[in-house]
N, CA and C atoms as an extended XYZ file, in Angstrom:
231
Properties=species:S:1:pos:R:3:atomname:S:1:resname:S:1:resid:I:1 pbc="F F F"
N       -52.522      -27.275       36.610 N   MET     1
C       -53.634      -26.262       36.671 CA  MET     1
C       -54.305      -27.143       34.691 C   MET     1
N       -55.618      -26.671       35.283 N   ILE     2
C       -56.328      -27.204       34.062 CA  ILE     2
C       -56.771      -26.023       33.622 C   ILE     2
N       -57.057      -25.477       32.230 N   VAL     3
C       -57.746      -24.761       31.534 CA  VAL     3
C       -58.745      -25.777       30.441 C   VAL     3
N       -59.915      -24.954       30.646 N   VAL     4
C       -60.806      -25.251       29.855 CA  VAL     4
C       -61.318      -23.840       29.060 C   VAL     4
N       -61.358      -24.531       27.320 N   TYR     5
C       -61.597      -23.387       26.728 CA  TYR     5
C       -62.651      -23.568       26.384 C   TYR     5
N       -63.805      -22.028       26.164 N   ASN     6
C       -64.924      -22.470       25.300 CA  ASN     6
C       -64.664      -21.947       23.641 C   ASN     6
N       -64.354      -22.746       23.163 N   LEU     7
C       -63.703      -22.327       21.829 CA  LEU     7
C       -64.765      -21.444       21.009 C   LEU     7
N       -66.048      -21.813       20.942 N   ARG     8
C       -67.139      -21.075       20.662 CA  ARG     8
C       -67.273      -19.743       20.376 C   ARG     8
N       -67.412      -19.538       22.037 N   SER     9
C       -67.556      -18.319       22.312 CA  SER     9
C       -66.199      -17.624       22.532 C   SER     9
N       -65.224      -18.140       22.190 N   ASP    10
C       -63.960      -17.315       22.401 CA  ASP    10
C       -63.543      -16.742       20.838 C   ASP    10
N       -64.127      -17.943       19.982 N   ALA    11
C       -64.470      -17.454       18.512 CA  ALA    11
C       -65.041      -16.613       18.201 C   ALA    11
N       -66.186      -16.107       18.827 N   ILE    12
C       -66.944      -15.220       18.535 CA  ILE    12
C       -66.881      -14.756       18.891 C   ILE    12
N       -66.242      -13.812       19.958 N   LYS    13
C       -65.661      -12.555       20.527 CA  LYS    13
C       -64.163      -12.062       19.955 C   LYS    13
N       -63.580      -13.440       19.197 N   MET    14
C       -62.237      -12.639       18.160 CA  MET    14
C       -63.320      -12.099       17.162 C   MET    14
N       -64.015      -12.730       16.752 N   ARG    15
C       -64.655      -12.202       15.298 CA  ARG    15
C       -64.993      -10.933       15.239 C   ARG    15
N       -65.796      -10.697       16.284 N   LYS    16
C       -66.691       -9.173       16.594 CA  LYS    16
C       -64.920       -8.486       16.865 C   LYS    16
N       -64.464       -8.509       17.713 N   ASN    17
C       -63.148       -7.352       17.586 CA  ASN    17
C       -62.339       -7.474       16.719 C   ASN    17
N       -62.482       -7.937       15.581 N   GLN    18
C       -61.632       -7.846       14.632 CA  GLN    18
C       -62.229       -7.494       13.070 C   GLN    18
N       -64.080       -6.687       13.684 N   ALA    19
C       -65.289       -6.466       12.709 CA  ALA    19
C       -64.255       -5.302       12.042 C   ALA    19
N       -63.299       -4.154       13.106 N   ASN    20
C       -62.921       -3.396       12.785 CA  ASN    20
C       -61.856       -2.615       12.578 C   ASN    20
N       -60.981       -4.306       11.979 N   THR    21
C       -59.606       -3.896       11.819 CA  THR    21
C       -59.064       -4.601       10.540 C   THR    21
N       -58.137       -4.587        9.388 N   GLN    22
C       -57.940       -5.211        8.462 CA  GLN    22
C       -57.923       -6.480        8.706 C   GLN    22
N       -58.171       -7.667        7.947 N   ASN    23
C       -58.016       -9.114        7.816 CA  ASN    23
C       -57.168       -9.499        6.831 C   ASN    23
N       -56.484      -10.530        6.941 N   ARG    24
C       -55.314      -11.041        5.811 CA  ARG    24
C       -55.924      -12.259        5.850 C   ARG    24
N       -55.918      -13.383        4.691 N   LYS    25
C       -55.907      -14.385        3.909 CA  LYS    25
C       -55.349      -15.383        4.059 C   LYS    25
N       -55.233      -16.887        4.916 N   ILE    26
C       -54.209      -17.827        4.099 CA  ILE    26
C       -54.835      -18.724        3.490 C   ILE    26
N       -54.077      -19.639        3.039 N   HIS    27
C       -54.594      -20.343        1.886 CA  HIS    27
C       -53.975      -21.994        2.681 C   HIS    27
N       -53.823      -23.158        3.176 N   ILE    28
C       -53.399      -24.157        3.202 CA  ILE    28
C       -54.107      -25.304        2.541 C   ILE    28
N       -52.931      -26.135        2.284 N   THR    29
C       -53.602      -27.627        1.525 CA  THR    29
C       -53.697      -28.513        2.655 C   THR    29
N       -54.516      -29.372        3.053 N   LEU    30
C       -54.619      -30.546        3.517 CA  LEU    30
C       -54.600      -31.872        3.145 C   LEU    30
N       -54.336      -33.091        3.809 N   PRO    31
C       -54.498      -33.860        2.978 CA  PRO    31
C       -56.533      -34.347        3.421 C   PRO    31
N       -56.958      -35.471        2.011 N   ASN    32
C       -58.374      -35.281        2.231 CA  ASN    32
C       -58.781      -35.455        3.578 C   ASN    32
N       -57.861      -36.867        4.330 N   THR    33
C       -58.419      -37.553        5.363 CA  THR    33
C       -58.368      -36.322        6.609 C   THR    33
N       -57.090      -35.141        6.292 N   ILE    34
C       -57.211      -34.299        7.964 CA  ILE    34
C       -58.681      -33.299        7.564 C   ILE    34
N       -58.454      -33.078        6.470 N   HIS    35
C       -59.889      -32.104        6.572 CA  HIS    35
C       -60.831      -32.507        6.589 C   HIS    35
N       -61.428      -33.880        6.312 N   GLN    36
C       -62.416      -34.581        6.546 CA  GLN    36
C       -62.480      -34.662        8.319 C   GLN    36
N       -61.491      -35.274        8.924 N   ARG    37
C       -61.768      -34.806       10.325 CA  ARG    37
C       -62.251      -33.630       10.683 C   ARG    37
N       -61.330      -32.358       10.042 N   LEU    38
C       -61.205      -31.480       10.903 CA  LEU    38
C       -62.887      -30.991       10.794 C   LEU    38
N       -63.425      -31.074        9.417 N   ARG    39
C       -64.975      -30.450        9.181 CA  ARG    39
C       -65.457      -31.636       10.279 C   ARG    39
N       -65.646      -32.945       10.705 N   VAL    40
C       -66.161      -33.471       11.672 CA  VAL    40
C       -66.116      -32.861       12.820 C   VAL    40
N       -64.902      -32.504       13.229 N   LYS    41
C       -64.558      -31.621       14.835 CA  LYS    41
C       -65.175      -30.633       14.786 C   LYS    41
N       -64.998      -29.441       13.698 N   CYS    42
C       -65.679      -28.599       13.844 CA  CYS    42
C       -66.994      -28.553       13.815 C   CYS    42
N       -67.835      -29.784       13.252 N   ALA    43
C       -69.298      -30.076       13.582 CA  ALA    43
C       -69.619      -30.112       14.915 C   ALA    43
N       -69.068      -30.858       15.133 N   LEU    44
C       -69.507      -31.535       16.704 CA  LEU    44
C       -69.483      -30.476       17.831 C   LEU    44
N       -68.237      -29.648       17.568 N   GLU    45
C       -67.854      -28.306       18.386 CA  GLU    45
C       -68.938      -27.005       17.892 C   GLU    45
N       -69.864      -27.183       17.059 N   ASP    46
C       -70.525      -26.341       16.454 CA  ASP    46
C       -70.171      -25.094       15.804 C   ASP    46
N       -68.508      -25.268       15.389 N   LEU    47
C       -67.712      -24.102       14.835 CA  LEU    47
C       -67.543      -23.948       13.307 C   LEU    47
N       -67.019      -23.251       12.759 N   THR    48
C       -66.994      -22.881       11.328 CA  THR    48
C       -65.092      -23.175       11.468 C   THR    48
N       -64.731      -23.868       10.315 N   ILE    49
C       -63.374      -24.381        9.951 CA  ILE    49
C       -62.712      -22.969       10.570 C   ILE    49
N       -63.415      -21.867        9.753 N   GLN    50
C       -62.490      -20.501       10.197 CA  GLN    50
C       -62.118      -19.864       10.750 C   GLN    50
N       -63.355      -20.264       12.044 N   ASP    51
C       -63.102      -19.760       13.666 CA  ASP    51
C       -62.380      -20.838       13.912 C   ASP    51
N       -62.497      -22.146       13.890 N   TYR    52
C       -61.739      -23.059       14.714 CA  TYR    52
C       -60.357      -22.379       14.328 C   TYR    52
N       -59.789      -22.634       13.103 N   VAL    53
C       -58.636      -22.324       13.001 CA  VAL    53
C       -57.979      -21.146       13.595 C   VAL    53
N       -58.790      -19.869       13.088 N   ALA    54
C       -58.603      -18.471       13.730 CA  ALA    54
C       -58.232      -18.710       15.006 C   ALA    54
N       -58.950      -19.720       15.651 N   ASP    55
C       -58.750      -19.529       16.951 CA  ASP    55
C       -57.352      -20.174       17.652 C   ASP    55
N       -57.111      -21.188       17.118 N   LEU    56
C       -55.656      -22.177       16.950 CA  LEU    56
C       -54.541      -21.212       16.367 C   LEU    56
N       -54.756      -20.235       15.829 N   ILE    57
C       -53.551      -19.442       15.385 CA  ILE    57
C       -53.534      -18.610       16.522 C   ILE    57
N       -54.751      -17.514       16.868 N   PHE    58
C       -54.602      -16.765       17.934 CA  PHE    58
C       -54.047      -16.884       18.837 C   PHE    58
N       -54.481      -18.654       19.286 N   ARG    59
C       -53.649      -18.922       20.827 CA  ARG    59
C       -52.186      -19.093       20.932 C   ARG    59
N       -51.705      -19.618       19.330 N   ALA    60
C       -50.070      -20.217       19.353 CA  ALA    60
C       -49.442      -18.833       19.439 C   ALA    60
N       -49.885      -17.157       18.850 N   VAL    61
C       -49.077      -16.317       18.361 CA  VAL    61
C       -49.677      -15.089       19.381 C   VAL    61
N       -50.501      -15.462       20.824 N   GLN    62
C       -51.090      -14.481       21.086 CA  GLN    62
C       -49.786      -13.846       22.405 C   GLN    62
N       -48.905      -14.518       22.466 N   ASP    63
C       -47.779      -13.913       23.467 CA  ASP    63
C       -46.646      -13.287       22.638 C   ASP    63
N       -46.805      -13.098       21.399 N   ILE    64
C       -45.904      -12.176       20.514 CA  ILE    64
C       -46.474      -11.066       20.093 C   ILE    64
N       -45.987       -9.997       20.088 N   ALA    65
C       -46.321       -8.799       19.999 CA  ALA    65
C       -45.238       -7.823       18.955 C   ALA    65
N       -45.469       -7.140       18.048 N   VAL    66
C       -44.792       -6.597       16.749 CA  VAL    66
C       -45.078       -5.255       17.337 C   VAL    66
N       -43.764       -4.480       17.522 N   THR    67
C       -44.141       -2.957       18.021 CA  THR    67
C       -43.960       -2.070       16.577 C   THR    67
N       -44.267       -1.141       16.946 N   GLU    68
C       -44.637       -0.048       15.437 CA  GLU    68
C       -43.488       -0.259       14.631 C   GLU    68
N       -41.772       -0.107       15.644 N   ASN    69
C       -40.853        0.107       14.443 CA  ASN    69
C       -40.672       -1.364       13.814 C   ASN    69
N       -41.608       -2.648       13.827 N   GLY    70
C       -40.967       -3.840       13.562 CA  GLY    70
C       -40.411       -4.462       14.177 C   GLY    70
N       -39.966       -4.458       15.317 N   LYS    71
C       -39.474       -5.448       16.169 CA  LYS    71
C       -40.302       -6.166       16.545 C   LYS    71
N       -39.757       -7.695       17.119 N   LEU    72
C       -40.446       -8.508       17.563 CA  LEU    72
C       -40.235       -8.523       18.869 C   LEU    72
N       -41.038       -8.957       20.188 N   ALA    73
C       -41.098       -8.684       21.810 CA  ALA    73
C       -41.991      -10.157       21.803 C   ALA    73
N       -41.558      -10.583       23.040 N   LEU    74
C       -42.053      -11.194       23.962 CA  LEU    74
C       -43.349      -10.598       24.983 C   LEU    74
N       -45.179      -10.891       24.399 N   LYS    75
C       -45.439       -9.845       25.497 CA  LYS    75
C       -44.903      -11.132       27.456 C   LYS    75
N       -45.719       -9.778       28.097 N   GLU    76
C       -45.185       -9.809       29.578 CA  GLU    76
C       -46.544       -9.813       29.987 C   GLU    76
N       -47.027      -10.916       30.934 N   ASP    77
C       -48.077      -10.947       32.116 CA  ASP    77
C       -47.752       -9.868       32.745 C   ASP    77
C-alpha cells in the first residue's frame, strides 16, 4: 500500500488543532550541511521548518498515548 501525505495541509491542520493547547519548545543542533538541506527541502515543499519538523515528530509518536495517571500505552486502531 502506498500512502501519500500532503505535508503542507497536514501541518496547517495540526497547527490549527494546537492553537488552544499548551505548546512546548525544543532546541536541536544540526550540522550546517543538514540545516541547509532542510531549508531547501522546506522551501521546495512551501513549508516552514517548524511545520515540517512538527509533522515528522507528530507522525513518529501518533501511536503513543499517555494516560492521565502518567502510564504509557500504544493506541489501538
